[in-house]
C-alpha positions in Angstrom: -21.7 104.8 105.7 -23.7 107.9 105.0 -27.4 107.8 105.7 -30.0 110.4 105.7 -32.8 109.9 108.2 -35.5 112.0 109.7 -35.2 112.2 113.5 -37.9 113.2 116.0 -36.7 116.6 117.2 -38.4 116.3 120.6 -36.8 112.9 121.2 -33.5 114.2 119.9 -33.6 117.1 122.3 -34.4 114.8 125.2 -31.6 112.5 124.3 -29.1 115.4 124.3 -30.2 116.3 127.9 -29.0 112.8 128.9 -25.8 112.7 126.9 -22.5 114.5 126.9 -22.5 114.3 123.1 -22.6 117.6 121.3 -23.3 116.4 117.7 -26.2 114.4 116.3 -23.7 111.9 114.8 -22.1 111.3 118.2 -25.5 111.0 119.9 -26.6 108.4 117.3 -23.4 106.4 117.8 -23.9 106.5 121.5 -27.5 105.4 121.2 -26.6 102.6 118.9 -23.8 101.4 121.3 -26.2 101.5 124.2 -28.8 99.6 122.2 -26.3 96.9 121.2 -25.1 96.6 124.9 -28.6 96.3 126.2 -29.5 93.6 123.6 -26.3 91.6 124.4 -27.2 91.7 128.1 -30.7 90.7 127.4 -29.4 87.7 125.3 -27.0 86.8 128.1 -29.8 86.8 130.7 -32.1 84.7 128.5 -29.3 82.2 128.0 -28.8 82.0 131.7 -32.5 81.5 132.3 -32.6 78.7 129.7 -29.6 77.0 131.3 -31.1 77.4 134.8 -34.4 75.9 133.5 -32.5 72.9 132.0 -30.7 72.3 135.3 -33.9 72.5 137.3 -35.7 70.1 134.9 -32.8 67.7 135.0 -32.7 67.7 138.9 -36.5 67.1 139.0 -36.1 64.3 136.5 -33.4 62.7 138.7 -35.5 63.2 141.8 -33.0 65.4 143.5 -34.5 67.4 146.4 -34.0 71.1 146.3 -32.4 70.9 149.8 -29.6 68.8 148.3 -28.6 71.7 146.2 -28.2 73.8 149.2 -26.1 71.2 151.0 -23.8 70.9 148.0 -23.5 74.6 147.6 -22.8 75.1 151.3 -20.2 72.4 151.2 -18.5 73.9 148.2 -18.5 77.4 149.6 -16.9 76.4 152.9 -13.9 74.9 151.2 
């Protein structure tokens, strides 16, 4: 898709210093790919934090002591 956009020349020059890209098009593609990868990683981390929070809430609700987790983990890791 062809798109005409105005880019900040200073920011563009700085981006070129960090990139092996030699054209503006390649640099924009690289930047978009890096942005998407960063957002996917951010979403993955948030998902992990949410699951961890759910597990911790459930263990508190069930009255499981934190030390129990360590015992189960150690047992699992020694097998």
